[in-house]
C-alpha positions in Angstrom: 36.6 5.3 13.8 33.3 6.0 14.7 31.8 9.9 14.0 29.1 11.4 14.5 28.0 14.6 12.8 31.9 14.6 12.5 32.5 14.2 15.7 35.2 11.7 16.3 33.7 9.1 19.5 35.4 6.8 21.6 33.9 3.9 23.6 36.0 3.4 26.7 33.2 4.4 29.2 31.4 1.2 29.4 31.6 1.3 33.4 29.2 4.6 33.4 25.6 3.7 33.6 22.6 6.4 33.4 19.3 7.0 35.9 16.7 9.5 34.2 14.8 11.4 36.5 11.2 12.3 35.2 8.3 14.5 36.3 7.4 17.8 37.1 9.2 18.0 40.4 12.4 16.0 39.0 14.7 19.2 39.3 13.2 20.4 42.6 14.0 17.1 44.2 17.1 16.5 43.1 17.9 20.0 44.4 17.3 19.2 48.1 19.3 16.0 47.3 22.9 17.3 45.5 25.5 19.7 46.2 24.7 21.4 42.5 22.1 24.2 41.4 20.2 21.6 39.6 17.2 24.1 39.2 19.3 26.6 37.7 20.4 24.3 34.5 18.9 25.6 31.5 17.8 22.9 29.5 20.9 21.0 27.6 23.2 22.4 30.6 25.3 19.9 32.6 27.2 20.2 35.4 28.9 17.5 38.1 27.2 17.0 41.5 27.9 15.1 44.4 25.9 13.1 46.3 26.6 12.9 50.2 26.0 11.7 53.4 24.7 14.0 56.2 28.9 14.1 57.4 29.2 15.7 54.3 31.0 12.4 52.5 30.8 11.9 48.7 28.1 8.8 48.5 28.5 9.1 44.7 29.5 11.7 41.9 26.5 12.4 39.1 27.6 14.0 35.7 24.1 15.5 35.2 22.2 16.5 32.1 19.0 18.8 32.3 17.6 17.0 29.3 14.2 19.2 29.4 11.8 21.1 31.8 10.8 17.9 33.7 13.9 15.4 33.0 17.3 15.4 34.2 19.7 12.2 33.3 22.4 11.2 35.7 26.1 9.8 34.5 27.6 7.4 37.1 29.4 4.3 37.8 27.6 1.4 36.8 28.4 -0.4 40.3 26.6 2.6 42.2 23.6 2.6 40.3 21.3 0.6 42.5 22.6 2.0 45.6 22.1 5.6 44.6 18.9 4.7 43.4 17.6 2.8 46.2 18.7 5.8 48.6 17.1 8.2 46.6 13.7 6.6 46.5 13.6 6.9 50.3 13.2 10.8 49.7 10.6 10.9 47.4 7.6 10.8 49.5 5.3 13.2 47.7 7.3 14.6 45.2 6.5 14.3 41.4 9.7 12.2 40.3 10.1 8.9 38.7 13.6 7.3 38.8 14.6 4.6 36.1 17.8 3.0 35.4 18.3 3.6 31.6 21.6 1.8 31.3 20.0 -1.0 29.2 18.6 1.5 26.3 21.7 4.4 27.0 25.5 3.8 26.2 27.9 6.3 27.6 30.5 7.3 25.2 32.9 9.8 24.9 34.0 12.3 22.6 36.9 15.2 22.6 34.4 17.7 20.6 31.1 18.8 21.7 28.1 17.4 19.2 25.1 19.8 18.2 22.3 19.8 19.9 19.9 18.0 20.6 22.3 15.5 20.9 22.3 14.4 24.8 25.6 15.6 26.2 27.5 16.1 29.4 30.4 18.1 30.2 33.1 16.0 31.2 36.6 18.6 31.8 37.6 19.6 28.8 35.4 16.7 26.6 32.2 15.7 26.7 30.2 12.2 27.4 27.4 11.5 25.1 24.2 9.6 25.6 23.6 7.4 22.7 21.3 4.2 22.2 22.6 0.8 23.4 22.1 -0.5 20.4 24.1 1.8 18.0 27.6 0.5 16.8 30.7 2.0 18.2 34.4 1.5 17.5 37.1 2.4 19.8 39.5 5.4 19.0 41.0 5.6 22.5 41.5 3.0 25.1 39.8 2.7 27.8 43.5 3.5 29.7 43.8 6.4 27.5 40.5 7.9 28.6 41.2 7.2 32.5 44.5 8.3 32.0 43.0 11.9 30.3 40.7 12.0 33.6 43.6 11.9 35.8 45.6 14.8 33.9 41.9 17.1 34.6 42.1 16.1 37.9 38.5 14.6 37.7 37.6 12.3 40.7 35.2 9.6 40.8 33.7 7.5 43.4 33.6 3.8 43.6 31.9 1.3 45.9 35.4 1.2 47.5 35.3 4.9 48.4 31.8 5.9 48.8 31.2 7.3 51.6 35.5 8.0 52.1 35.8 11.2 51.4 34.4 15.0 52.5 33.1 17.2 49.2 36.4 19.2 49.2 38.7 16.4 49.4 37.7 15.8 46.1 38.1 19.1 45.0 34.3 19.2 44.2 34.1 23.0 45.2 37.0 23.8 42.5 35.3 21.9 39.9 31.8 23.6 40.0 30.0 20.9 41.8 29.0 22.8 44.9 26.6 25.6 45.1 27.3 27.5 48.0 24.2 29.8 47.9 21.7 27.3 47.1 19.3 26.0 49.7 19.9 23.1 51.8 21.0 19.2 50.9 22.1 16.6 52.4 25.6 16.9 54.3 24.8 20.4 53.3 26.0 21.7 56.5 29.2 19.8 56.7 30.4 21.4 53.3 29.4 24.6 53.9 31.4 24.7 57.9 34.5 23.7 56.2 34.2 26.3 53.1 33.3 29.3 55.5 35.1 28.2 59.0 37.8 25.8 58.4 40.4 25.2 56.2 40.9 21.8 54.2 44.1 20.1 55.0 43.3 16.7 52.7 42.8 17.4 49.0 42.9 15.3 45.8 46.5 15.7 44.1 48.0 14.0 40.8 50.7 11.4 41.4 52.6 8.5 39.8 53.8 5.6 40.5 56.8 4.4 38.7 56.5 0.6 39.3 54.3 -2.3 41.4 50.8 -3.3 40.9 47.9 -1.4 39.9 46.8 0.7 42.9 42.8 0.4 43.0 40.3 2.9 44.6 40.5 3.1 48.0 44.2 1.4 48.2 46.8 3.0 50.4 50.0 4.2 49.2 52.8 7.2 50.6 54.7 9.9 48.4 58.3 10.1 48.8 57.8 13.2 50.9 56.4 11.2 53.5 52.5 11.7 52.9 50.1 9.1 53.6 48.0 9.1 50.4 44.0 7.2 49.3 44.1 6.2 46.0 40.9 7.7 44.2 41.7 6.6 40.6 44.9 5.1 38.7 45.6 4.5 35.4 48.5 2.6 33.5 51.0 5.8 32.6 51.8 6.6 29.1 55.7 5.4 29.6 55.0 2.6 32.5 53.7 2.9 35.9 50.8 4.0 37.2 49.2 7.9 36.7 46.8 8.3 39.6 44.7 10.8 41.8 44.6 10.6 45.6 43.9 12.4 48.7 46.3 13.4 50.9 47.9 16.3 53.4 49.0 19.1 51.2 52.3 19.4 53.2 55.3 17.1 53.2 55.1 15.2 56.9 58.4 13.8 56.7 61.6 12.3 54.9 61.5 9.7 52.9 63.3 7.5 55.4 60.5 8.4 58.1 58.4 6.1 56.2 60.6 3.8 54.4 59.9 0.4 56.7 56.1 1.1 57.2 53.2 -0.7 55.7 51.9 2.6 54.0 51.9 1.2 50.7 54.2 1.8 47.5 55.8 5.0 47.1 54.5 7.9 44.3 56.1 10.6 43.3 54.3 14.0 43.0 52.4 15.6 43.8 51.8 16.8 39.9 50.4 19.7 38.1 46.6 19.7 37.7 44.8 22.5 34.9 42.8 23.9 38.2 44.6 25.8 41.6 44.2 24.4 44.9 43.8 26.9 47.8 47.0 27.8 49.8 
């Protein structure tokens, strides 16, 4: 078991990488690109934020850490590091900000107990992501499946290459996870996200489900609930007692009886929705 200051660590988060935004305009630049209020983040504070296209669909989810007045770290899946960096570079213009991929020098590990400052720590549900030197040794105390299963139980979405630009912000419950500031200035996709919040009812939401059998569901796959809903998988992990736990986006309400979809190609059956640690709007 590996510890840091008495805090147990785990390393099933190797699929995550780190981008650094440095310069006097780092926070202001991100303020105009992401859904969270980056400028209001205190040093050592963290938040989840969405990067959206003009249609309000999530390109990526970034777990942000305000490391200092002129430094912000963003944790996101490694497979999205390059496209996110390339997209954001287009908007730098005259802003005094530099973007750097730190995945070769910083490693993302997980902990259930908050390390004390000055550790570089990012809040992740009721757990923490810790940024440590890539050369530091790390023994796994949890398997990756266990960490992913905890993410699903916490109702924490993720966006991967297969689902980038597939979901509007509220479909991923970003408004319920503190990832959207509705009182901040404009950012890409803000108009669509705000309209869904103030004027419309979001009819499709992320919920938790379980598949008792079949192959591992992958992000973007279609599954169907036993009460007739067509669902799009956001993330999945092996269940503790077999099968698969998953988060998937679909309608709030049932749309038909099980036999209505029994002969379709809508994908394998899942049961649920199962409870989340936060409440969905009625």
